[in-house]
N, CA, C and O atoms as a printed pandas DataFrame, in Angstrom:
     atom_number atom_name residue_name chain_id  residue_number  x_coord  y_coord  z_coord
0              1         N          UNK        A               1  -68.657 -105.554   -9.934
1              2        CA          UNK        A               1  -68.045 -104.283  -10.201
2              3         C          UNK        A               1  -69.058 -103.038  -10.283
3              4         O          UNK        A               1  -69.995 -102.943  -11.077
4              5         N          UNK        A               2  -68.724 -102.203   -9.409
5              6        CA          UNK        A               2  -69.705 -101.110   -9.334
6              7         C          UNK        A               2  -69.705 -100.294  -10.571
7              8         O          UNK        A               2  -68.721 -100.302  -11.311
8              9         N          UNK        A               3  -70.785  -99.573  -10.837
9             10        CA          UNK        A               3  -70.898  -98.591  -11.908
10            11         C          UNK        A               3  -70.156  -97.436  -11.544
11            12         O          UNK        A               3  -70.004  -97.291  -10.331
12            13         N          UNK        A               4  -69.640  -96.548  -12.315
13            14        CA          UNK        A               4  -68.964  -95.360  -12.054
14            15         C          UNK        A               4  -69.871  -94.373  -11.310
15            16         O          UNK        A               4  -69.403  -93.721  -10.376
16            17         N          UNK        A               5  -71.131  -94.239  -11.680
17            18        CA          UNK        A               5  -72.012  -93.436  -10.988
18            19         C          UNK        A               5  -72.469  -93.757   -9.729
19            20         O          UNK        A               5  -73.028  -92.868   -9.086
20            21         N          UNK        A               6  -72.319  -95.026   -9.177
21            22        CA          UNK        A               6  -72.469  -95.506   -8.052
22            23         C          UNK        A               6  -71.350  -95.180   -7.090
23            24         O          UNK        A               6  -71.572  -95.379   -5.895
24            25         N          UNK        A               7  -70.040  -94.650   -7.503
25            26        CA          UNK        A               7  -68.973  -94.448   -6.706
26            27         C          UNK        A               7  -68.892  -92.939   -6.284
27            28         O          UNK        A               7  -68.039  -92.525   -5.500
28            29         N          UNK        A               8  -69.864  -92.139   -6.877
29            30        CA          UNK        A               8  -69.961  -90.633   -6.409
30            31         C          UNK        A               8  -70.204  -90.465   -4.940
31            32         O          UNK        A               8  -71.272  -90.778   -4.414
32            33         N          UNK        A               9  -69.127  -89.934   -4.259
33            34        CA          UNK        A               9  -69.337  -89.564   -2.792
34            35         C          UNK        A               9  -68.812  -90.864   -1.924
35            36         O          UNK        A               9  -68.920  -90.844   -0.698
36            37         N          UNK        A              10  -68.312  -91.852   -2.524
37            38        CA          UNK        A              10  -68.142  -92.985   -1.637
38            39         C          UNK        A              10  -66.470  -92.920   -1.308
39            40         O          UNK        A              10  -65.703  -92.721   -2.250
40            41         N          UNK        A              11  -66.049  -93.063   -0.203
41            42        CA          UNK        A              11  -64.678  -92.884    0.296
42            43         C          UNK        A              11  -63.971  -91.588   -0.062
43            44         O          UNK        A              11  -62.825  -91.668   -0.505
44            45         N          UNK        A              12  -64.502  -90.494    0.077
45            46        CA          UNK        A              12  -64.189  -89.287   -0.203
46            47         C          UNK        A              12  -62.816  -88.927    0.344
47            48         O          UNK        A              12  -62.646  -89.360    1.484
48            49         N          UNK        A              13  -61.801  -88.257   -0.161
49            50        CA          UNK        A              13  -60.649  -87.967    0.325
50            51         C          UNK        A              13  -60.244  -86.435    0.003
51            52         O          UNK        A              13  -60.735  -85.909   -0.997
52            53         N          UNK        A              14  -59.452  -85.786    0.742
53            54        CA          UNK        A              14  -58.989  -84.549    0.500
54            55         C          UNK        A              14  -57.628  -84.576   -0.321
55            56         O          UNK        A              14  -56.703  -85.295    0.058
56            57         N          UNK        A              15  -57.539  -83.905   -1.273
57            58        CA          UNK        A              15  -56.251  -83.708   -1.980
58            59         C          UNK        A              15  -55.908  -82.334   -2.468
59            60         O          UNK        A              15  -56.756  -81.607   -2.986
60            61         N          UNK        A              16  -54.659  -81.986   -2.299
61            62        CA          UNK        A              16  -54.433  -80.632   -2.636
62            63         C          UNK        A              16  -53.267  -80.126   -1.974
63            64         O          UNK        A              16  -52.398  -80.938   -1.657
64            65         N          UNK        A              17  -53.098  -78.781   -1.688
65            66        CA          UNK        A              17  -51.845  -78.101   -1.031
66            67         C          UNK        A              17  -52.464  -76.934   -0.268
67            68         O          UNK        A              17  -53.508  -76.333   -0.520
68            69         N          UNK        A              18  -51.549  -76.737    0.768
69            70        CA          UNK        A              18  -51.685  -75.496    1.400
70            71         C          UNK        A              18  -50.314  -74.617    1.482
71            72         O          UNK        A              18  -49.221  -75.089    1.794
72            73         N          UNK        A              19  -50.533  -73.429    1.190
73            74        CA          UNK        A              19  -49.396  -72.544    0.914
74            75         C          UNK        A              19  -49.289  -71.724    2.436
75            76         O          UNK        A              19  -50.256  -71.078    2.838
76            77         N          UNK        A              20  -48.096  -71.813    3.186
77            78        CA          UNK        A              20  -47.982  -70.959    4.177
78            79         C          UNK        A              20  -47.134  -69.890    3.916
79            80         O          UNK        A              20  -46.146  -70.057    3.201
80            81         N          UNK        A              21  -47.439  -68.658    4.480
81            82        CA          UNK        A              21  -46.463  -67.562    4.173
82            83         C          UNK        A              21  -46.353  -66.711    5.652
83            84         O          UNK        A              21  -47.267  -66.492    6.447
84            85         N          UNK        A              22  -45.058  -66.349    5.733
85            86        CA          UNK        A              22  -44.845  -65.494    6.912
86            87         C          UNK        A              22  -43.757  -64.452    6.656
87            88         O          UNK        A              22  -42.980  -64.521    5.704
88            89         N          UNK        A              23  -43.757  -63.551    7.509
89            90        CA          UNK        A              23  -42.794  -62.472    7.216
90            91         C          UNK        A              23  -41.748  -62.529    8.271
91            92         O          UNK        A              23  -42.062  -62.877    9.410
92            93         N          UNK        A              24  -40.315  -62.154    7.915
93            94        CA          UNK        A              24  -39.284  -62.076    8.725
94            95         C          UNK        A              24  -38.891  -60.523    8.815
95            96         O          UNK        A              24  -39.026  -59.802    7.825
96            97         N          UNK        A              25  -38.418  -60.048    9.990
97            98        CA          UNK        A              25  -37.973  -58.653   10.124
98            99         C          UNK        A              25  -36.566  -58.852   10.102
99           100         O          UNK        A              25  -36.029  -59.628   10.892
100          101         N          UNK        A              26  -35.867  -58.140    9.165
101          102        CA          UNK        A              26  -34.482  -58.065    9.115
102          103         C          UNK        A              26  -34.224  -56.584    9.524
103          104         O          UNK        A              26  -34.844  -55.586    9.155
104          105         N          UNK        A              27  -33.040  -56.687   10.473
105          106        CA          UNK        A              27  -32.624  -55.370   11.100
106          107         C          UNK        A              27  -31.173  -55.293   11.451
107          108         O          UNK        A              27  -30.805  -56.107   12.298
108          109         N          UNK        A              28  -30.243  -54.443   10.950
109          110        CA          UNK        A              28  -29.133  -54.409   11.337
110          111         C          UNK        A              28  -28.150  -55.312   10.637
111          112         O          UNK        A              28  -26.999  -55.317   11.074
112          113         N          UNK        A              29  -28.430  -56.024    9.679
113          114        CA          UNK        A              29  -27.590  -56.895    8.828
114          115         C          UNK        A              29  -26.847  -56.120    7.899
115          116         O          UNK        A              29  -27.413  -55.280    7.199
116          117         N          UNK        A              30  -25.546  -56.346    7.830
117          118        CA          UNK        A              30  -24.627  -55.582    6.856
118          119         C          UNK        A              30  -25.024  -56.042    5.453
119          120         O          UNK        A              30  -25.213  -57.221    5.151
120          121         N          UNK        A              31  -25.131  -55.011    4.635
121          122        CA          UNK        A              31  -25.378  -55.023    3.264
122          123         C          UNK        A              31  -24.742  -56.318    2.455
123          124         O          UNK        A              31  -25.360  -57.045    1.677
124          125         N          UNK        A              32  -23.390  -56.418    2.824
125          126        CA          UNK        A              32  -22.697  -57.369    2.189
126          127         C          UNK        A              32  -22.950  -58.784    2.523
127          128         O          UNK        A              32  -22.560  -59.700    1.799
128          129         N          UNK        A              33  -23.674  -58.982    3.739
129          130        CA          UNK        A              33  -24.047  -60.273    4.173
130          131         C          UNK        A              33  -25.446  -60.746    3.588
131          132         O          UNK        A              33  -25.929  -61.807    3.986
132          133         N          UNK        A              34  -26.083  -59.982    2.668
133          134        CA          UNK        A              34  -27.426  -60.206    2.229
134          135         C          UNK        A              34  -27.546  -61.547    1.612
135          136         O          UNK        A              34  -28.497  -62.256    1.943
136          137         N          UNK        A              35  -26.574  -62.018    0.648
137          138        CA          UNK        A              35  -26.664  -63.435    0.064
138          139         C          UNK        A              35  -26.527  -64.482    1.162
139          140         O          UNK        A              35  -27.338  -65.403    1.260
140          141         N          UNK        A              36  -25.582  -64.345    1.917
141          142        CA          UNK        A              36  -25.314  -65.260    3.061
142          143         C          UNK        A              36  -26.638  -65.398    3.960
143          144         O          UNK        A              36  -27.066  -66.473    4.382
144          145         N          UNK        A              37  -27.163  -64.262    4.166
145          146        CA          UNK        A              37  -28.380  -64.354    5.216
146          147         C          UNK        A              37  -29.534  -65.114    4.450
147          148         O          UNK        A              37  -30.262  -65.858    5.107
148          149         N          UNK        A              38  -29.740  -64.962    3.063
149          150        CA          UNK        A              38  -30.678  -65.737    2.535
150          151         C          UNK        A              38  -30.448  -67.097    2.357
151          152         O          UNK        A              38  -31.390  -67.887    2.412
152          153         N          UNK        A              39  -29.225  -67.489    2.134
153          154        CA          UNK        A              39  -28.845  -68.812    2.099
154          155         C          UNK        A              39  -29.091  -69.514    3.553
155          156         O          UNK        A              39  -29.652  -70.608    3.613
156          157         N          UNK        A              40  -28.631  -68.812    4.754
157          158        CA          UNK        A              40  -28.798  -69.391    5.888
158          159         C          UNK        A              40  -30.189  -69.432    6.215
159          160         O          UNK        A              40  -30.558  -70.413    6.861
160          161         N          UNK        A              41  -31.199  -68.401    5.842
161          162        CA          UNK        A              41  -32.590  -68.679    6.098
162          163         C          UNK        A              41  -32.981  -69.964    5.418
163          164         O          UNK        A              41  -33.633  -70.815    6.023
164          165         N          UNK        A              42  -32.648  -70.098    4.346
165          166        CA          UNK        A              42  -33.221  -71.167    3.430
166          167         C          UNK        A              42  -32.819  -72.457    4.119
167          168         O          UNK        A              42  -33.681  -73.331    4.215
168          169         N          UNK        A              43  -31.557  -72.683    4.630
169          170        CA          UNK        A              43  -31.033  -73.827    5.254
170          171         C          UNK        A              43  -31.811  -74.134    6.563
171          172         O          UNK        A              43  -32.193  -75.253    6.905
172          173         N          UNK        A              44  -31.986  -72.996    7.230
173          174        CA          UNK        A              44  -32.595  -73.147    8.593
174          175         C          UNK        A              44  -34.155  -73.583    8.492
175          176         O          UNK        A              44  -34.645  -74.485    9.172
176          177         N          UNK        A              45  -34.826  -72.842    7.584
177          178        CA          UNK        A              45  -36.236  -73.340    7.386
178          179         C          UNK        A              45  -36.278  -74.661    6.779
179          180         O          UNK        A              45  -37.206  -75.411    7.082
180          181         N          UNK        A              46  -35.406  -75.026    5.978
181          182        CA          UNK        A              46  -35.568  -76.353    5.332
182          183         C          UNK        A              46  -35.439  -77.396    6.279
183          184         O          UNK        A              46  -36.231  -78.338    6.279
184          185         N          UNK        A              47  -34.326  -77.288    7.243
185          186        CA          UNK        A              47  -34.125  -78.145    8.341
186          187         C          UNK        A              47  -35.311  -78.330    9.211
187          188         O          UNK        A              47  -35.714  -79.457    9.503
188          189         N          UNK        A              48  -35.892  -77.213    9.640
189          190        CA          UNK        A              48  -36.942  -77.088   10.561
190          191         C          UNK        A              48  -38.272  -77.977    9.884
191          192         O          UNK        A              48  -38.956  -78.737   10.570
192          193         N          UNK        A              49  -38.471  -77.769    8.626
193          194        CA          UNK        A              49  -39.503  -78.459    7.909
194          195         C          UNK        A              49  -39.426  -80.041    7.991
195          196         O          UNK        A              49  -40.302  -80.847    8.305
196          197         N          UNK        A              50  -38.011  -80.250    7.584
197          198        CA          UNK        A              50  -37.720  -81.700    7.555
198          199         C          UNK        A              50  -38.027  -82.342    8.919
199          200         O          UNK        A              50  -38.608  -83.427    8.952
200          201         N          UNK        A              51  -37.670  -81.735    9.999
201          202        CA          UNK        A              51  -37.805  -82.086   11.301
202          203         C          UNK        A              51  -39.293  -82.327   11.639
203          204         O          UNK        A              51  -39.643  -83.240   12.387
204          205         N          UNK        A              52  -40.254  -81.364   10.982
205          206        CA          UNK        A              52  -41.502  -81.360   11.371
206          207         C          UNK        A              52  -42.356  -82.506   10.626
207          208         O          UNK        A              52  -43.403  -82.910   11.132
208          209         N          UNK        A              53  -41.929  -82.955    9.551
209          210        CA          UNK        A              53  -42.570  -83.998    8.927
210          211         C          UNK        A              53  -43.162  -85.176    9.650
211          212         O          UNK        A              53  -44.336  -85.491    9.457
212          213         N          UNK        A              54  -42.364  -85.852   10.499
213          214        CA          UNK        A              54  -42.985  -86.938   11.298
214          215         C          UNK        A              54  -44.133  -86.658   12.161
215          216         O          UNK        A              54  -44.886  -87.541   12.571
216          217         N          UNK        A              55  -44.278  -85.152   12.485
217          218        CA          UNK        A              55  -45.421  -84.823   13.471
218          219         C          UNK        A              55  -46.552  -84.453   12.594
219          220         O          UNK        A              55  -47.553  -84.010   13.159
220          221         N          UNK        A              56  -46.560  -84.566   11.229
221          222        CA          UNK        A              56  -47.735  -84.078   10.383
222          223         C          UNK        A              56  -48.779  -85.240   10.600
223          224         O          UNK        A              56  -48.467  -86.398   10.878
224          225         N          UNK        A              57  -50.061  -84.767   10.434
225          226        CA          UNK        A              57  -51.073  -85.780   10.454
226          227         C          UNK        A              57  -51.092  -86.877    9.533
227          228         O          UNK        A              57  -50.575  -86.730    8.425
228          229         N          UNK        A              58  -51.630  -87.962    9.863
229          230        CA          UNK        A              58  -51.669  -89.043    8.820
230          231         C          UNK        A              58  -52.071  -88.727    7.504
231          232         O          UNK        A              58  -53.045  -87.977    7.437
232          233         N          UNK        A              59  -51.575  -89.105    6.443
233          234        CA          UNK        A              59  -51.795  -88.688    5.140
234          235         C          UNK        A              59  -51.423  -87.365    4.569
235          236         O          UNK        A              59  -51.768  -87.016    3.440
236          237         N          UNK        A              60  -50.710  -86.638    5.380
237          238        CA          UNK        A              60  -50.141  -85.452    5.056
238          239         C          UNK        A              60  -48.619  -85.500    5.050
239          240         O          UNK        A              60  -47.991  -86.014    5.976
240          241         N          UNK        A              61  -48.015  -84.925    3.931
241          242        CA          UNK        A              61  -46.546  -85.084    3.670
242          243         C          UNK        A              61  -46.166  -83.636    3.055
243          244         O          UNK        A              61  -46.976  -82.937    2.447
244          245         N          UNK        A              62  -45.031  -83.341    3.262
245          246        CA          UNK        A              62  -44.433  -82.066    2.481
246          247         C          UNK        A              62  -44.119  -82.465    1.123
247          248         O          UNK        A              62  -43.567  -83.518    0.805
248          249         N          UNK        A              63  -44.517  -81.535    0.342
249          250        CA          UNK        A              63  -44.332  -81.725   -1.189
250          251         C          UNK        A              63  -42.828  -81.470   -1.497
251          252         O          UNK        A              63  -42.172  -80.637   -0.871
252          253         N          UNK        A              64  -42.355  -82.189   -2.436
253          254        CA          UNK        A              64  -41.039  -82.249   -2.981
254          255         C          UNK        A              64  -40.831  -80.784   -3.793
255          256         O          UNK        A              64  -40.848  -80.727   -5.023
256          257         N          UNK        A              65  -40.665  -79.808   -3.072
257          258        CA          UNK        A              65  -40.400  -78.450   -3.663
258          259         C          UNK        A              65  -39.282  -77.817   -3.095
259          260         O          UNK        A              65  -38.960  -77.946   -1.914
260          261         N          UNK        A              66  -38.575  -77.006   -4.078
261          262        CA          UNK        A              66  -37.501  -76.136   -3.400
262          263         C          UNK        A              66  -38.065  -75.110   -2.676
263          264         O          UNK        A              66  -39.139  -74.634   -3.045
264          265         N          UNK        A              67  -37.406  -74.634   -1.542
265          266        CA          UNK        A              67  -37.731  -73.601   -0.790
266          267         C          UNK        A              67  -37.293  -72.295   -1.452
267          268         O          UNK        A              67  -36.121  -72.007   -1.695
268          269         N          UNK        A              68  -38.516  -71.423   -1.757
269          270        CA          UNK        A              68  -38.137  -70.420   -2.573
270          271         C          UNK        A              68  -38.421  -68.945   -1.637
271          272         O          UNK        A              68  -39.445  -68.774   -0.975
272          273         N          UNK        A              69  -37.474  -68.105   -1.724
273          274        CA          UNK        A              69  -37.724  -66.791   -0.829
274          275         C          UNK        A              69  -38.142  -65.808   -2.212
275          276         O          UNK        A              69  -37.410  -65.398   -3.113
276          277         N          UNK        A              70  -39.465  -65.633   -2.012
277          278        CA          UNK        A              70  -40.156  -64.633   -3.032
278          279         C          UNK        A              70  -40.583  -63.447   -2.232
279          280         O          UNK        A              70  -40.568  -63.436   -1.001
280          281         N          UNK        A              71  -40.966  -62.450   -2.981
281          282        CA          UNK        A              71  -41.367  -61.159   -2.533
282          283         C          UNK        A              71  -40.498  -60.581   -1.449
283          284         O          UNK        A              71  -40.921  -60.135   -0.383
284          285         N          UNK        A              72  -39.202  -60.635   -1.840
285          286        CA          UNK        A              72  -38.173  -60.169   -0.831
286          287         C          UNK        A              72  -38.052  -58.551   -1.159
287          288         O          UNK        A              72  -37.820  -58.051   -2.259
288          289         N          UNK        A              73  -38.266  -57.894    0.056
289          290        CA          UNK        A              73  -38.345  -56.573   -0.016
290          291         C          UNK        A              73  -37.340  -55.882    1.040
291          292         O          UNK        A              73  -37.744  -55.400    2.098
292          293         N          UNK        A              74  -36.209  -55.887    0.706
293          294        CA          UNK        A              74  -35.056  -55.375    1.508
294          295         C          UNK        A              74  -34.554  -53.968    0.968
295          296         O          UNK        A              74  -34.216  -53.740   -0.193
296          297         N          UNK        A              75  -34.567  -53.073    2.018
297          298        CA          UNK        A              75  -33.868  -51.717    1.662
298          299         C          UNK        A              75  -32.647  -51.574    2.301
299          300         O          UNK        A              75  -32.556  -51.769    3.513
300          301         N          UNK        A              76  -31.723  -51.264    1.638
301          302        CA          UNK        A              76  -30.347  -50.903    2.175
302          303         C          UNK        A              76  -30.203  -49.524    2.455
303          304         O          UNK        A              76  -30.316  -48.637    1.609
304          305         N          UNK        A              77  -29.902  -49.321    3.898
305          306        CA          UNK        A              77  -29.695  -47.806    4.291
306          307         C          UNK        A              77  -28.283  -47.593    4.918
307          308         O          UNK        A              77  -27.688  -48.576    5.358
308          309         N          UNK        A              78  -27.788  -46.501    4.971
309          310        CA          UNK        A              78  -26.451  -46.205    5.448
310          311         C          UNK        A              78  -26.643  -45.379    6.611
311          312         O          UNK        A              78  -27.751  -45.221    7.125
312          313         N          UNK        A              79  -25.516  -44.815    7.062
313          314        CA          UNK        A              79  -25.580  -43.936    8.283
314          315         C          UNK        A              79  -26.214  -42.694    7.989
315          316         O          UNK        A              79  -26.797  -42.111    8.903
316          317         N          UNK        A              80  -26.182  -42.207    6.845
317          318        CA          UNK        A              80  -26.657  -40.930    6.368
318          319         C          UNK        A              80  -28.117  -41.057    6.410
319          320         O          UNK        A              80  -28.771  -40.085    6.788
320          321         N          UNK        A              81  -28.776  -42.275    6.023
321          322        CA          UNK        A              81  -30.219  -42.540    5.984
322          323         C          UNK        A              81  -30.731  -42.534    7.452
323          324         O          UNK        A              81  -31.753  -41.930    7.776
324          325         N          UNK        A              82  -30.055  -43.157    8.216
325          326        CA          UNK        A              82  -30.476  -43.503    9.629
326          327         C          UNK        A              82  -30.483  -42.097   10.403
327          328         O          UNK        A              82  -31.459  -41.705   11.044
328          329         N          UNK        A              83  -29.248  -41.363   10.267
329          330        CA          UNK        A              83  -29.279  -40.077   10.911
330          331         C          UNK        A              83  -30.328  -39.148   10.376
331          332         O          UNK        A              83  -30.921  -38.379   11.132
332          333         N          UNK        A              84  -30.551  -39.198    9.180
333          334        CA          UNK        A              84  -31.613  -38.338    8.547
334          335         C          UNK        A              84  -32.938  -38.594    8.867
335          336         O          UNK        A              84  -33.772  -37.689    8.910
336          337         N          UNK        A              85  -33.208  -39.802    9.104
337          338        CA          UNK        A              85  -34.643  -40.009    9.631
338          339         C          UNK        A              85  -34.708  -39.711   11.143
339          340         O          UNK        A              85  -35.846  -39.619   11.605
340          341         N          UNK        A              86  -33.727  -39.553   11.943
341          342        CA          UNK        A              86  -33.709  -39.159   13.233
342          343         C          UNK        A              86  -33.896  -37.410   13.215
343          344         O          UNK        A              86  -34.825  -36.841   13.786
344          345         N          UNK        A              87  -32.992  -36.825   12.567
345          346        CA          UNK        A              87  -33.016  -35.378   12.485
346          347         C          UNK        A              87  -32.694  -34.928   11.216
347          348         O          UNK        A              87  -31.539  -34.913   10.792
348          349         N          UNK        A              88  -33.768  -34.520   10.522
349          350        CA          UNK        A              88  -33.579  -34.040    9.042
350          351         C          UNK        A              88  -32.834  -32.840    8.883
351          352         O          UNK        A              88  -32.532  -32.474    7.748
352          353         N          UNK        A              89  -32.429  -32.041   10.104
353          354        CA          UNK        A              89  -31.798  -30.667    9.923
354          355         C          UNK        A              89  -30.208  -31.168    9.756
355          356         O          UNK        A              89  -29.369  -30.276    9.625
356          357         N          UNK        A              90  -29.834  -32.339    9.756
357          358        CA          UNK        A              90  -28.357  -32.572    9.735
358          359         C          UNK        A              90  -27.882  -32.354    8.340
359          360         O          UNK        A              90  -26.689  -32.488    8.066
C-alpha cells in the first residue's frame, strides 16, 4: 500500500465544471407571447444539449441541472415607442 504522500501528482485528473453563456436577440415577438417564448427556448436548448452529449469528449458529461434563463433583459415597446424613436416630432 502506498503512503498518501507518495500519491501526490500520480494519475492526475481534471474535475469541475464550465459555464457557457450566450446572448439571444429577441425582436418583434408580441409581448403576450413572452412566457411561451421562454418555454420554447428552454425546450429547444435542452433538446440540443441532450443531442450533443454523445459527441462530448471521453470523461465529459452534462451535469444534471435545470436549464435556467437568468439575466433576462427584455423591453416591451409599443407603436408609440417605435415611431417616437424614428421621429421624435410626432
